[in-house]
C-alpha positions, 0 to 999 in steps of 0.5 A: 734884493727880492725881499726889498722889492716885495716890501716896496711893491706890496706895502702893508695896506696893498697887501691886506687888500690883495689878501682880502680879494684873493680870499674871496676869489679863491673859493669861487674860482676853485668851484668854477675850475672843478665844475669845468673839469667835471663837465669835460668828463676827463676819465682820470683824476688830476694826479693820475693825469698830471703825474703820469709821465706817460704820453700813452696813458694821457692818449688813452684818456683822450681816446675815451672823450668826445670832441666836445669833451676835449674842447671843454677840457681845453676850456677848463685849462683856460679857466685854470690860468685865472685860478693859478693867478689867484692861488699864487696871489693868495699864497703871496699875500698871506705869506707877506702878511704873516711875515710882517705880523711876525717882523719881530722874528727876522728869520721867520719874516725872511722865511715868509717872504721865501714862502711867497716866492715859492707860491708864485713859482708854483703858479708859474709851473702850473701855467707851463704845465697847462701849456703842455696840456693845451698842446696835447689836447689840441692834437689828442692822439698824435702829440709827441710823448715827450710833452707828457713827461715835461707836463708831469715834471712841471706838475711835480714841481707845482705840487711840491712847491704848493705842499711846502707853501701851504704847510709853511703857511699853516705852521707860521699861522700857528706860531703867529697865534701862539705868539699872539696868545702868549704876548702879555697884555698892556694895561 
């Protein structure tokens, strides 16, 4: 049912256009988001913060920041919402594109469609994670520590699904290249 929806809502021509646009926008937004995070002066790495599962640790990070830096950190989170939409669309369109190119292998095509869904779910987890970050950063020293746990749970799901999606796309791309090379040429 969902696979039929993907075929009808994302026909091949639309998927190609979306893929091209997301390939162009992805690096631009990645640079922008990383720059904004860097300008905030957040005193820990992404993984130290996102996978800390500790409100006290995150509060200790905020204590090292000025009000202006926390505002920049909030701004970076808002930019990240645009970025997560783009990477979700990039995974979706890449997976659909590869699945259609390998449509002679129905299992691979179905797998690619599930990869596309995993990419979208990953972006949704990132959006929820960002909501917890915004909530904590809005009250940086007095937020409920449980927010940090929920934040880290959604970050864990995001990282897991991203890892599965990206590694799957790499593997399917290799399969596609091998099939393309080994395909007998028509003369």
